[in-house]
TITORLUM-114431 format. One record per residue: residue number from 1; x negated, z negated, y negated of N, C-alpha, C in turn; chain. Coordinates in nm, 3 decimals. Atoms other than C-alpha are relative to their C-alpha. Layout:
<vexlo><k>NUM</k><n_x>X</n_x><n_z>Z</n_z><n_y>Y</n_y><ca_x>X</ca_x><ca_z>Z</ca_z><ca_y>Y</ca_y><c_x>X</c_x><c_z>Z</c_z><c_y>Y</c_y><c>A</c></vexlo>
...
end
This chain:
<vexlo><k>1</k><n_x>0.031</n_x><n_z>-0.060</n_z><n_y>-0.179</n_y><ca_x>-20.415</ca_x><ca_z>-18.299</ca_z><ca_y>-13.406</ca_y><c_x>-0.083</c_x><c_z>-0.113</c_z><c_y>0.031</c_y><c>A</c></vexlo>
<vexlo><k>2</k><n_x>0.093</n_x><n_z>0.082</n_z><n_y>-0.093</n_y><ca_x>-20.517</ca_x><ca_z>-18.546</ca_z><ca_y>-13.145</ca_y><c_x>-0.143</c_x><c_z>0.082</c_z><c_y>0.031</c_y><c>A</c></vexlo>
<vexlo><k>3</k><n_x>0.122</n_x><n_z>-0.029</n_z><n_y>-0.064</n_y><ca_x>-20.882</ca_x><ca_z>-18.527</ca_z><ca_y>-13.040</ca_y><c_x>0.030</c_x><c_z>-0.009</c_z><c_y>0.156</c_y><c>A</c></vexlo>
<vexlo><k>4</k><n_x>-0.001</n_x><n_z>-0.029</n_z><n_y>-0.125</n_y><ca_x>-20.898</ca_x><ca_z>-18.423</ca_z><ca_y>-12.671</ca_y><c_x>-0.096</c_x><c_z>-0.104</c_z><c_y>0.106</c_y><c>A</c></vexlo>
<vexlo><k>5</k><n_x>0.080</n_x><n_z>0.058</n_z><n_y>-0.037</n_y><ca_x>-21.204</ca_x><ca_z>-18.568</ca_z><ca_y>-12.592</ca_y><c_x>-0.095</c_x><c_z>-0.072</c_z><c_y>-0.106</c_y><c>A</c></vexlo>
<vexlo><k>6</k><n_x>0.076</n_x><n_z>0.087</n_z><n_y>0.085</n_y><ca_x>-21.427</ca_x><ca_z>-18.833</ca_z><ca_y>-12.770</ca_y><c_x>-0.147</c_x><c_z>0.082</c_z><c_y>-0.013</c_y><c>A</c></vexlo>
<vexlo><k>7</k><n_x>0.111</n_x><n_z>-0.084</n_z><n_y>0.035</n_y><ca_x>-21.750</ca_x><ca_z>-18.583</ca_z><ca_y>-12.731</ca_y><c_x>0.019</c_x><c_z>0.112</c_z><c_y>-0.075</c_y><c>A</c></vexlo>
<vexlo><k>8</k><n_x>-0.021</n_x><n_z>-0.148</n_z><n_y>0.023</n_y><ca_x>-21.563</ca_x><ca_z>-18.268</ca_z><ca_y>-12.827</ca_y><c_x>-0.079</c_x><c_z>0.101</c_z><c_y>0.071</c_y><c>A</c></vexlo>
<vexlo><k>9</k><n_x>0.047</n_x><n_z>-0.107</n_z><n_y>-0.057</n_y><ca_x>-21.673</ca_x><ca_z>-18.102</ca_z><ca_y>-12.558</ca_y><c_x>-0.151</c_x><c_z>0.022</c_z><c_y>0.037</c_y><c>A</c></vexlo>
<vexlo><k>10</k><n_x>0.091</n_x><n_z>-0.027</n_z><n_y>0.018</n_y><ca_x>-22.011</ca_x><ca_z>-18.139</ca_z><ca_y>-12.623</ca_y><c_x>-0.098</c_x><c_z>-0.142</c_z><c_y>0.050</c_y><c>A</c></vexlo>
<vexlo><k>11</k><n_x>0.103</n_x><n_z>0.110</n_z><n_y>-0.020</n_y><ca_x>-22.349</ca_x><ca_z>-18.340</ca_z><ca_y>-12.516</ca_y><c_x>-0.130</c_x><c_z>-0.026</c_z><c_y>-0.070</c_y><c>A</c></vexlo>
<vexlo><k>12</k><n_x>0.088</n_x><n_z>0.016</n_z><n_y>0.130</n_y><ca_x>-22.511</ca_x><ca_z>-18.357</ca_z><ca_y>-12.856</ca_y><c_x>-0.039</c_x><c_z>-0.101</c_z><c_y>0.002</c_y><c>A</c></vexlo>
<vexlo><k>13</k><n_x>0.053</n_x><n_z>0.163</n_z><n_y>0.040</n_y><ca_x>-22.527</ca_x><ca_z>-18.753</ca_z><ca_y>-12.885</ca_y><c_x>-0.002</c_x><c_z>0.051</c_z><c_y>-0.163</c_y><c>A</c></vexlo>
<vexlo><k>14</k><n_x>-0.015</n_x><n_z>0.048</n_z><n_y>0.145</n_y><ca_x>-22.656</ca_x><ca_z>-18.803</ca_z><ca_y>-13.256</ca_y><c_x>-0.121</c_x><c_z>0.089</c_z><c_y>-0.056</c_y><c>A</c></vexlo>
<vexlo><k>15</k><n_x>0.118</n_x><n_z>-0.060</n_z><n_y>0.001</n_y><ca_x>-22.900</ca_x><ca_z>-18.501</ca_z><ca_y>-13.235</ca_y><c_x>0.031</c_x><c_z>0.095</c_z><c_y>-0.127</c_y><c>A</c></vexlo>
<vexlo><k>16</k><n_x>-0.014</n_x><n_z>-0.116</n_z><n_y>0.111</n_y><ca_x>-22.729</ca_x><ca_z>-18.274</ca_z><ca_y>-13.545</ca_y><c_x>0.007</c_x><c_z>0.111</c_z><c_y>0.043</c_y><c>A</c></vexlo>
<vexlo><k>17</k><n_x>-0.044</n_x><n_z>-0.102</n_z><n_y>-0.035</n_y><ca_x>-22.718</ca_x><ca_z>-17.939</ca_z><ca_y>-13.514</ca_y><c_x>-0.081</c_x><c_z>0.052</c_z><c_y>0.112</c_y><c>A</c></vexlo>
<vexlo><k>18</k><n_x>0.049</n_x><n_z>-0.053</n_z><n_y>-0.133</n_y><ca_x>-22.816</ca_x><ca_z>-17.743</ca_z><ca_y>-13.178</ca_y><c_x>-0.001</c_x><c_z>0.146</c_z><c_y>-0.024</c_y><c>A</c></vexlo>
<vexlo><k>19</k><n_x>0.024</n_x><n_z>-0.151</n_z><n_y>0.006</n_y><ca_x>-22.929</ca_x><ca_z>-17.395</ca_z><ca_y>-13.153</ca_y><c_x>0.095</c_x><c_z>0.051</c_z><c_y>0.115</c_y><c>A</c></vexlo>
<vexlo><k>20</k><n_x>-0.069</n_x><n_z>-0.082</n_z><n_y>-0.085</n_y><ca_x>-22.702</ca_x><ca_z>-17.101</ca_z><ca_y>-12.988</ca_y><c_x>-0.062</c_x><c_z>0.048</c_z><c_y>0.103</c_y><c>A</c></vexlo>
<vexlo><k>21</k><n_x>0.004</n_x><n_z>-0.090</n_z><n_y>-0.124</n_y><ca_x>-22.714</ca_x><ca_z>-16.919</ca_z><ca_y>-12.671</ca_y><c_x>0.139</c_x><c_z>0.105</c_z><c_y>-0.010</c_y><c>A</c></vexlo>
<vexlo><k>22</k><n_x>-0.083</n_x><n_z>-0.092</n_z><n_y>-0.030</n_y><ca_x>-22.520</ca_x><ca_z>-16.627</ca_z><ca_y>-12.584</ca_y><c_x>0.058</c_x><c_z>-0.002</c_z><c_y>0.152</c_y><c>A</c></vexlo>
<vexlo><k>23</k><n_x>-0.076</n_x><n_z>0.025</n_z><n_y>-0.124</n_y><ca_x>-22.278</ca_x><ca_z>-16.629</ca_z><ca_y>-12.274</ca_y><c_x>-0.032</c_x><c_z>0.136</c_z><c_y>0.073</c_y><c>A</c></vexlo>
<vexlo><k>24</k><n_x>0.022</n_x><n_z>-0.111</n_z><n_y>-0.054</n_y><ca_x>-22.370</ca_x><ca_z>-16.392</ca_z><ca_y>-12.026</ca_y><c_x>0.087</c_x><c_z>0.088</c_z><c_y>0.026</c_y><c>A</c></vexlo>
<vexlo><k>25</k><n_x>-0.124</n_x><n_z>-0.064</n_z><n_y>-0.070</n_y><ca_x>-22.023</ca_x><ca_z>-16.259</ca_z><ca_y>-11.941</ca_y><c_x>0.067</c_x><c_z>0.089</c_z><c_y>-0.139</c_y><c>A</c></vexlo>
<vexlo><k>26</k><n_x>-0.092</n_x><n_z>-0.036</n_z><n_y>0.092</n_y><ca_x>-21.842</ca_x><ca_z>-16.209</ca_z><ca_y>-12.261</ca_y><c_x>-0.083</c_x><c_z>0.032</c_z><c_y>-0.169</c_y><c>A</c></vexlo>
<vexlo><k>27</k><n_x>0.125</n_x><n_z>0.025</n_z><n_y>0.125</n_y><ca_x>-22.159</ca_x><ca_z>-16.247</ca_z><ca_y>-12.515</ca_y><c_x>0.036</c_x><c_z>-0.072</c_z><c_y>-0.129</c_y><c>A</c></vexlo>
<vexlo><k>28</k><n_x>-0.070</n_x><n_z>0.119</n_z><n_y>0.068</n_y><ca_x>-21.980</ca_x><ca_z>-16.532</ca_z><ca_y>-12.713</ca_y><c_x>-0.118</c_x><c_z>-0.082</c_z><c_y>-0.037</c_y><c>A</c></vexlo>
<vexlo><k>29</k><n_x>0.096</n_x><n_z>0.144</n_z><n_y>0.084</n_y><ca_x>-22.234</ca_x><ca_z>-16.748</ca_z><ca_y>-12.933</ca_y><c_x>0.022</c_x><c_z>-0.105</c_z><c_y>0.031</c_y><c>A</c></vexlo>
<vexlo><k>30</k><n_x>-0.023</n_x><n_z>0.149</n_z><n_y>-0.050</n_y><ca_x>-22.205</ca_x><ca_z>-17.110</ca_z><ca_y>-12.778</ca_y><c_x>-0.125</c_x><c_z>-0.091</c_z><c_y>-0.033</c_y><c>A</c></vexlo>
<vexlo><k>31</k><n_x>0.074</n_x><n_z>0.099</n_z><n_y>0.022</n_y><ca_x>-22.398</ca_x><ca_z>-17.428</ca_z><ca_y>-12.898</ca_y><c_x>-0.046</c_x><c_z>-0.025</c_z><c_y>0.122</c_y><c>A</c></vexlo>
<vexlo><k>32</k><n_x>0.052</n_x><n_z>0.024</n_z><n_y>-0.161</n_y><ca_x>-22.634</ca_x><ca_z>-17.482</ca_z><ca_y>-12.584</ca_y><c_x>0.008</c_x><c_z>-0.131</c_z><c_y>0.036</c_y><c>A</c></vexlo>
<vexlo><k>33</k><n_x>-0.056</n_x><n_z>0.098</n_z><n_y>-0.065</n_y><ca_x>-22.536</ca_x><ca_z>-17.798</ca_z><ca_y>-12.529</ca_y><c_x>0.174</c_x><c_z>-0.008</c_z><c_y>0.035</c_y><c>A</c></vexlo>
<vexlo><k>34</k><n_x>-0.129</n_x><n_z>-0.002</n_z><n_y>-0.037</n_y><ca_x>-22.170</ca_x><ca_z>-17.703</ca_z><ca_y>-12.469</ca_y><c_x>0.016</c_x><c_z>0.092</c_z><c_y>0.098</c_y><c>A</c></vexlo>
<vexlo><k>35</k><n_x>-0.009</n_x><n_z>-0.104</n_z><n_y>-0.079</n_y><ca_x>-22.264</ca_x><ca_z>-17.415</ca_z><ca_y>-12.269</ca_y><c_x>-0.008</c_x><c_z>-0.048</c_z><c_y>0.151</c_y><c>A</c></vexlo>
<vexlo><k>36</k><n_x>0.000</n_x><n_z>0.076</n_z><n_y>-0.107</n_y><ca_x>-22.263</ca_x><ca_z>-17.468</ca_z><ca_y>-11.924</ca_y><c_x>-0.107</c_x><c_z>0.107</c_z><c_y>0.052</c_y><c>A</c></vexlo>
<vexlo><k>37</k><n_x>0.112</n_x><n_z>-0.070</n_z><n_y>-0.057</n_y><ca_x>-22.628</ca_x><ca_z>-17.358</ca_z><ca_y>-11.762</ca_y><c_x>0.014</c_x><c_z>-0.012</c_z><c_y>0.138</c_y><c>A</c></vexlo>
<vexlo><k>38</k><n_x>0.026</n_x><n_z>-0.025</n_z><n_y>-0.140</n_y><ca_x>-22.676</ca_x><ca_z>-17.212</ca_z><ca_y>-11.428</ca_y><c_x>-0.161</c_x><c_z>0.054</c_z><c_y>0.030</c_y><c>A</c></vexlo>
<vexlo><k>39</k><n_x>0.153</n_x><n_z>-0.045</n_z><n_y>-0.053</n_y><ca_x>-23.022</ca_x><ca_z>-17.197</ca_z><ca_y>-11.277</ca_y><c_x>-0.017</c_x><c_z>0.053</c_z><c_y>0.121</c_y><c>A</c></vexlo>
<vexlo><k>40</k><n_x>0.037</n_x><n_z>-0.026</n_z><n_y>-0.178</n_y><ca_x>-23.106</ca_x><ca_z>-16.995</ca_z><ca_y>-10.955</ca_y><c_x>-0.103</c_x><c_z>0.064</c_z><c_y>-0.007</c_y><c>A</c></vexlo>
<vexlo><k>41</k><n_x>0.174</n_x><n_z>-0.052</n_z><n_y>-0.018</n_y><ca_x>-23.440</ca_x><ca_z>-16.893</ca_z><ca_y>-10.811</ca_y><c_x>0.047</c_x><c_z>0.149</c_z><c_y>0.069</c_y><c>A</c></vexlo>
<vexlo><k>42</k><n_x>-0.072</n_x><n_z>-0.103</n_z><n_y>-0.056</n_y><ca_x>-23.430</ca_x><ca_z>-16.530</ca_z><ca_y>-10.724</ca_y><c_x>-0.148</c_x><c_z>0.084</c_z><c_y>0.050</c_y><c>A</c></vexlo>
<vexlo><k>43</k><n_x>0.114</n_x><n_z>-0.105</n_z><n_y>-0.052</n_y><ca_x>-23.669</ca_x><ca_z>-16.365</ca_z><ca_y>-10.497</ca_y><c_x>-0.019</c_x><c_z>0.161</c_z><c_y>-0.007</c_y><c>A</c></vexlo>
<vexlo><k>44</k><n_x>-0.008</n_x><n_z>-0.122</n_z><n_y>0.064</n_y><ca_x>-23.824</ca_x><ca_z>-16.023</ca_z><ca_y>-10.565</ca_y><c_x>-0.028</c_x><c_z>0.090</c_z><c_y>0.165</c_y><c>A</c></vexlo>
<vexlo><k>45</k><n_x>0.028</n_x><n_z>-0.039</n_z><n_y>-0.151</n_y><ca_x>-23.868</ca_x><ca_z>-15.976</ca_z><ca_y>-10.179</ca_y><c_x>0.136</c_x><c_z>0.032</c_z><c_y>0.095</c_y><c>A</c></vexlo>
<vexlo><k>46</k><n_x>-0.105</n_x><n_z>0.004</n_z><n_y>-0.132</n_y><ca_x>-23.619</ca_x><ca_z>-15.855</ca_z><ca_y>-9.923</ca_y><c_x>0.021</c_x><c_z>-0.131</c_z><c_y>0.081</c_y><c>A</c></vexlo>
<vexlo><k>47</k><n_x>0.000</n_x><n_z>0.131</n_z><n_y>-0.119</n_y><ca_x>-23.521</ca_x><ca_z>-16.158</ca_z><ca_y>-9.677</ca_y><c_x>-0.035</c_x><c_z>0.007</c_z><c_y>0.086</c_y><c>A</c></vexlo>
<vexlo><k>48</k><n_x>0.054</n_x><n_z>0.017</n_z><n_y>-0.141</n_y><ca_x>-23.573</ca_x><ca_z>-16.035</ca_z><ca_y>-9.375</ca_y><c_x>-0.138</c_x><c_z>0.052</c_z><c_y>0.027</c_y><c>A</c></vexlo>
<vexlo><k>49</k><n_x>0.154</n_x><n_z>-0.019</n_z><n_y>0.053</n_y><ca_x>-23.920</ca_x><ca_z>-15.921</ca_z><ca_y>-9.504</ca_y><c_x>-0.053</c_x><c_z>-0.124</c_z><c_y>-0.018</c_y><c>A</c></vexlo>
<vexlo><k>50</k><n_x>0.033</n_x><n_z>0.138</n_z><n_y>0.036</n_y><ca_x>-23.955</ca_x><ca_z>-16.243</ca_z><ca_y>-9.631</ca_y><c_x>-0.022</c_x><c_z>-0.095</c_z><c_y>0.134</c_y><c>A</c></vexlo>
<vexlo><k>51</k><n_x>-0.044</n_x><n_z>0.103</n_z><n_y>-0.118</n_y><ca_x>-23.876</ca_x><ca_z>-16.430</ca_z><ca_y>-9.304</ca_y><c_x>-0.143</c_x><c_z>0.027</c_z><c_y>0.066</c_y><c>A</c></vexlo>
<vexlo><k>52</k><n_x>0.093</n_x><n_z>-0.045</n_z><n_y>-0.098</n_y><ca_x>-24.167</ca_x><ca_z>-16.217</ca_z><ca_y>-9.124</ca_y><c_x>-0.145</c_x><c_z>-0.053</c_z><c_y>-0.107</c_y><c>A</c></vexlo>
<vexlo><k>53</k><n_x>0.121</n_x><n_z>-0.017</n_z><n_y>0.044</n_y><ca_x>-24.430</ca_x><ca_z>-16.248</ca_z><ca_y>-9.403</ca_y><c_x>-0.032</c_x><c_z>-0.197</c_z><c_y>-0.059</c_y><c>A</c></vexlo>
<vexlo><k>54</k><n_x>0.007</n_x><n_z>0.165</n_z><n_y>-0.026</n_y><ca_x>-24.363</ca_x><ca_z>-16.667</ca_z><ca_y>-9.408</ca_y><c_x>-0.074</c_x><c_z>-0.053</c_z><c_y>0.102</c_y><c>A</c></vexlo>
<vexlo><k>55</k><n_x>0.068</n_x><n_z>0.048</n_z><n_y>-0.096</n_y><ca_x>-24.459</ca_x><ca_z>-16.681</ca_z><ca_y>-9.069</ca_y><c_x>-0.133</c_x><c_z>0.024</c_z><c_y>0.045</c_y><c>A</c></vexlo>
<vexlo><k>56</k><n_x>0.141</n_x><n_z>-0.062</n_z><n_y>0.014</n_y><ca_x>-24.790</ca_x><ca_z>-16.489</ca_z><ca_y>-9.134</ca_y><c_x>-0.055</c_x><c_z>-0.116</c_z><c_y>-0.095</c_y><c>A</c></vexlo>
<vexlo><k>57</k><n_x>0.102</n_x><n_z>0.072</n_z><n_y>0.076</n_y><ca_x>-24.842</ca_x><ca_z>-16.759</ca_z><ca_y>-9.411</ca_y><c_x>0.004</c_x><c_z>0.037</c_z><c_y>-0.130</c_y><c>A</c></vexlo>
<vexlo><k>58</k><n_x>0.016</n_x><n_z>-0.046</n_z><n_y>0.087</n_y><ca_x>-24.769</ca_x><ca_z>-16.571</ca_z><ca_y>-9.674</ca_y><c_x>0.030</c_x><c_z>-0.087</c_z><c_y>-0.143</c_y><c>A</c></vexlo>
<vexlo><k>59</k><n_x>-0.057</n_x><n_z>0.086</n_z><n_y>0.057</n_y><ca_x>-24.678</ca_x><ca_z>-16.743</ca_z><ca_y>-10.009</ca_y><c_x>0.092</c_x><c_z>0.126</c_z><c_y>-0.082</c_y><c>A</c></vexlo>
<vexlo><k>60</k><n_x>-0.090</n_x><n_z>-0.074</n_z><n_y>0.065</n_y><ca_x>-24.387</ca_x><ca_z>-16.553</ca_z><ca_y>-10.176</ca_y><c_x>0.046</c_x><c_z>-0.061</c_z><c_y>-0.137</c_y><c>A</c></vexlo>
<vexlo><k>61</k><n_x>-0.082</n_x><n_z>0.037</n_z><n_y>0.097</n_y><ca_x>-24.295</ca_x><ca_z>-16.581</ca_z><ca_y>-10.550</ca_y><c_x>0.159</c_x><c_z>0.010</c_z><c_y>-0.004</c_y><c>A</c></vexlo>
<vexlo><k>62</k><n_x>-0.161</n_x><n_z>-0.018</n_z><n_y>0.027</n_y><ca_x>-23.963</ca_x><ca_z>-16.647</ca_z><ca_y>-10.659</ca_y><c_x>0.012</c_x><c_z>-0.031</c_z><c_y>-0.168</c_y><c>A</c></vexlo>
<vexlo><k>63</k><n_x>-0.015</n_x><n_z>0.002</n_z><n_y>0.157</n_y><ca_x>-23.844</ca_x><ca_z>-16.621</ca_z><ca_y>-11.016</ca_y><c_x>0.121</c_x><c_z>-0.065</c_z><c_y>-0.062</c_y><c>A</c></vexlo>
<vexlo><k>64</k><n_x>-0.101</n_x><n_z>0.045</n_z><n_y>0.025</n_y><ca_x>-23.638</ca_x><ca_z>-16.852</ca_z><ca_y>-11.174</ca_y><c_x>0.103</c_x><c_z>0.076</c_z><c_y>-0.149</c_y><c>A</c></vexlo>
<vexlo><k>65</k><n_x>-0.061</n_x><n_z>-0.083</n_z><n_y>0.105</n_y><ca_x>-23.342</ca_x><ca_z>-16.721</ca_z><ca_y>-11.408</ca_y><c_x>0.083</c_x><c_z>-0.100</c_z><c_y>-0.054</c_y><c>A</c></vexlo>
<vexlo><k>66</k><n_x>-0.112</n_x><n_z>0.094</n_z><n_y>0.070</n_y><ca_x>-23.106</ca_x><ca_z>-16.885</ca_z><ca_y>-11.632</ca_y><c_x>0.064</c_x><c_z>0.052</c_z><c_y>-0.068</c_y><c>A</c></vexlo>
<vexlo><k>67</k><n_x>-0.148</n_x><n_z>-0.125</n_z><n_y>0.039</n_y><ca_x>-22.774</ca_x><ca_z>-16.761</ca_z><ca_y>-11.735</ca_y><c_x>0.065</c_x><c_z>-0.145</c_z><c_y>-0.093</c_y><c>A</c></vexlo>
<vexlo><k>68</k><n_x>-0.104</n_x><n_z>0.081</n_z><n_y>0.080</n_y><ca_x>-22.533</ca_x><ca_z>-16.953</ca_z><ca_y>-11.994</ca_y><c_x>0.141</c_x><c_z>0.083</c_z><c_y>-0.026</c_y><c>A</c></vexlo>
<vexlo><k>69</k><n_x>-0.150</n_x><n_z>-0.091</n_z><n_y>0.086</n_y><ca_x>-22.156</ca_x><ca_z>-16.924</ca_z><ca_y>-12.026</ca_y><c_x>0.070</c_x><c_z>-0.069</c_z><c_y>-0.056</c_y><c>A</c></vexlo>
<vexlo><k>70</k><n_x>-0.088</n_x><n_z>0.068</n_z><n_y>0.097</n_y><ca_x>-21.912</ca_x><ca_z>-17.010</ca_z><ca_y>-12.258</ca_y><c_x>0.090</c_x><c_z>-0.095</c_z><c_y>0.078</c_y><c>A</c></vexlo>
<vexlo><k>71</k><n_x>-0.115</n_x><n_z>0.058</n_z><n_y>-0.064</n_y><ca_x>-21.619</ca_x><ca_z>-17.252</ca_z><ca_y>-12.140</ca_y><c_x>0.081</c_x><c_z>0.041</c_z><c_y>0.084</c_y><c>A</c></vexlo>
<vexlo><k>72</k><n_x>-0.076</n_x><n_z>-0.059</n_z><n_y>-0.014</n_y><ca_x>-21.393</ca_x><ca_z>-17.015</ca_z><ca_y>-12.123</ca_y><c_x>-0.027</c_x><c_z>0.113</c_z><c_y>0.130</c_y><c>A</c></vexlo>
<vexlo><k>73</k><n_x>0.078</n_x><n_z>-0.079</n_z><n_y>-0.110</n_y><ca_x>-21.604</ca_x><ca_z>-16.777</ca_z><ca_y>-11.885</ca_y><c_x>-0.013</c_x><c_z>-0.098</c_z><c_y>0.111</c_y><c>A</c></vexlo>
<vexlo><k>74</k><n_x>-0.006</n_x><n_z>0.095</n_z><n_y>-0.090</n_y><ca_x>-21.700</ca_x><ca_z>-17.079</ca_z><ca_y>-11.687</ca_y><c_x>0.125</c_x><c_z>-0.037</c_z><c_y>0.104</c_y><c>A</c></vexlo>
<vexlo><k>75</k><n_x>-0.146</n_x><n_z>0.057</n_z><n_y>-0.074</n_y><ca_x>-21.334</ca_x><ca_z>-17.190</ca_z><ca_y>-11.619</ca_y><c_x>0.050</c_x><c_z>0.137</c_z><c_y>0.063</c_y><c>A</c></vexlo>
<vexlo><k>76</k><n_x>-0.067</n_x><n_z>-0.148</n_z><n_y>-0.065</n_y><ca_x>-21.246</ca_x><ca_z>-16.827</ca_z><ca_y>-11.525</ca_y><c_x>-0.092</c_x><c_z>0.072</c_z><c_y>0.117</c_y><c>A</c></vexlo>
<vexlo><k>77</k><n_x>0.123</n_x><n_z>-0.083</n_z><n_y>-0.109</n_y><ca_x>-21.567</ca_x><ca_z>-16.724</ca_z><ca_y>-11.271</ca_y><c_x>-0.008</c_x><c_z>-0.133</c_z><c_y>0.087</c_y><c>A</c></vexlo>
<vexlo><k>78</k><n_x>-0.018</n_x><n_z>0.128</n_z><n_y>-0.088</n_y><ca_x>-21.478</ca_x><ca_z>-17.102</ca_z><ca_y>-11.105</ca_y><c_x>-0.140</c_x><c_z>-0.097</c_z><c_y>0.023</c_y><c>A</c></vexlo>
<vexlo><k>79</k><n_x>0.116</n_x><n_z>0.083</n_z><n_y>0.026</n_y><ca_x>-21.811</ca_x><ca_z>-17.277</ca_z><ca_y>-11.239</ca_y><c_x>0.009</c_x><c_z>-0.117</c_z><c_y>-0.050</c_y><c>A</c></vexlo>
<vexlo><k>80</k><n_x>-0.080</n_x><n_z>0.144</n_z><n_y>0.055</n_y><ca_x>-21.613</ca_x><ca_z>-17.549</ca_z><ca_y>-11.407</ca_y><c_x>0.121</c_x><c_z>-0.005</c_z><c_y>0.032</c_y><c>A</c></vexlo>
<vexlo><k>81</k><n_x>-0.141</n_x><n_z>-0.025</n_z><n_y>-0.038</n_y><ca_x>-21.296</ca_x><ca_z>-17.648</ca_z><ca_y>-11.282</ca_y><c_x>0.081</c_x><c_z>-0.105</c_z><c_y>-0.110</c_y><c>A</c></vexlo>
<vexlo><k>82</k><n_x>-0.071</n_x><n_z>0.057</n_z><n_y>0.095</n_y><ca_x>-21.003</ca_x><ca_z>-17.806</ca_z><ca_y>-11.484</ca_y><c_x>0.035</c_x><c_z>-0.114</c_z><c_y>0.084</c_y><c>A</c></vexlo>
<vexlo><k>83</k><n_x>-0.043</n_x><n_z>0.113</n_z><n_y>-0.081</n_y><ca_x>-20.986</ca_x><ca_z>-18.181</ca_z><ca_y>-11.405</ca_y><c_x>0.153</c_x><c_z>-0.056</c_z><c_y>-0.042</c_y><c>A</c></vexlo>
<vexlo><k>84</k><n_x>-0.114</n_x><n_z>0.038</n_z><n_y>0.027</n_y><ca_x>-20.653</ca_x><ca_z>-18.350</ca_z><ca_y>-11.421</ca_y><c_x>-0.029</c_x><c_z>-0.107</c_z><c_y>-0.136</c_y><c>A</c></vexlo>
<vexlo><k>85</k><n_x>0.060</n_x><n_z>0.116</n_z><n_y>0.104</n_y><ca_x>-20.627</ca_x><ca_z>-18.613</ca_z><ca_y>-11.740</ca_y><c_x>-0.043</c_x><c_z>-0.113</c_z><c_y>0.023</c_y><c>A</c></vexlo>
<vexlo><k>86</k><n_x>0.030</n_x><n_z>0.096</n_z><n_y>-0.036</n_y><ca_x>-20.672</ca_x><ca_z>-18.884</ca_z><ca_y>-11.565</ca_y><c_x>-0.132</c_x><c_z>-0.009</c_z><c_y>0.064</c_y><c>A</c></vexlo>
<vexlo><k>87</k><n_x>0.156</n_x><n_z>-0.065</n_z><n_y>-0.027</n_y><ca_x>-20.993</ca_x><ca_z>-18.761</ca_z><ca_y>-11.377</ca_y><c_x>-0.101</c_x><c_z>0.015</c_z><c_y>-0.073</c_y><c>A</c></vexlo>
<vexlo><k>88</k><n_x>0.086</n_x><n_z>-0.001</n_z><n_y>0.130</n_y><ca_x>-21.129</ca_x><ca_z>-18.685</ca_z><ca_y>-11.706</ca_y><c_x>-0.034</c_x><c_z>-0.133</c_z><c_y>-0.059</c_y><c>A</c></vexlo>
<vexlo><k>89</k><n_x>0.053</n_x><n_z>0.182</n_z><n_y>0.089</n_y><ca_x>-21.118</ca_x><ca_z>-19.053</ca_z><ca_y>-11.835</ca_y><c_x>-0.084</c_x><c_z>-0.040</c_z><c_y>0.067</c_y><c>A</c></vexlo>
<vexlo><k>90</k><n_x>0.101</n_x><n_z>0.085</n_z><n_y>-0.026</n_y><ca_x>-21.324</ca_x><ca_z>-19.170</ca_z><ca_y>-11.579</ca_y><c_x>-0.131</c_x><c_z>0.036</c_z><c_y>-0.014</c_y><c>A</c></vexlo>
<vexlo><k>91</k><n_x>0.198</n_x><n_z>-0.021</n_z><n_y>0.013</n_y><ca_x>-21.721</ca_x><ca_z>-19.225</ca_z><ca_y>-11.619</ca_y><c_x>-0.016</c_x><c_z>-0.022</c_z><c_y>0.150</c_y><c>A</c></vexlo>
<vexlo><k>92</k><n_x>0.073</n_x><n_z>-0.027</n_z><n_y>-0.124</n_y><ca_x>-21.869</ca_x><ca_z>-19.102</ca_z><ca_y>-11.321</ca_y><c_x>-0.160</c_x><c_z>0.053</c_z><c_y>-0.021</c_y><c>A</c></vexlo>
<vexlo><k>93</k><n_x>0.155</n_x><n_z>-0.054</n_z><n_y>0.036</n_y><ca_x>-22.291</ca_x><ca_z>-19.083</ca_z><ca_y>-11.322</ca_y><c_x>0.009</c_x><c_z>0.156</c_z><c_y>0.083</c_y><c>A</c></vexlo>
<vexlo><k>94</k><n_x>0.015</n_x><n_z>-0.148</n_z><n_y>-0.020</n_y><ca_x>-22.418</ca_x><ca_z>-18.735</ca_z><ca_y>-11.317</ca_y><c_x>-0.024</c_x><c_z>0.061</c_z><c_y>0.118</c_y><c>A</c></vexlo>
<vexlo><k>95</k><n_x>0.013</n_x><n_z>-0.026</n_z><n_y>-0.183</n_y><ca_x>-22.551</ca_x><ca_z>-18.734</ca_z><ca_y>-10.937</ca_y><c_x>0.143</c_x><c_z>-0.002</c_z><c_y>0.064</c_y><c>A</c></vexlo>
<vexlo><k>96</k><n_x>-0.128</n_x><n_z>0.004</n_z><n_y>-0.109</n_y><ca_x>-22.190</ca_x><ca_z>-18.772</ca_z><ca_y>-10.786</ca_y><c_x>0.128</c_x><c_z>0.080</c_z><c_y>-0.018</c_y><c>A</c></vexlo>
<vexlo><k>97</k><n_x>-0.111</n_x><n_z>-0.105</n_z><n_y>-0.018</n_y><ca_x>-21.983</ca_x><ca_z>-18.488</ca_z><ca_y>-10.928</ca_y><c_x>0.018</c_x><c_z>0.068</c_z><c_y>0.090</c_y><c>A</c></vexlo>
end
């Protein structure tokens, strides 16, 4: 079988074995370096109330929520896009995607 990607779809490098994480949609166990990681900041306060509190100078705590998706779910939910073959081969710096 021909190999589709040089990295095998992972960002492992020469680390060896990596730990597994669970996909939040389907529950599949995926290596952490292969999974798509989404980090969101979640506020515990209603947005309209937060606006008023900020005017008064209150500090509002936000919680960081980290979610992992397997590749299948990431493509299905639009988090990762399928790129054409020529675009896949281009080397693009991380900040410009």
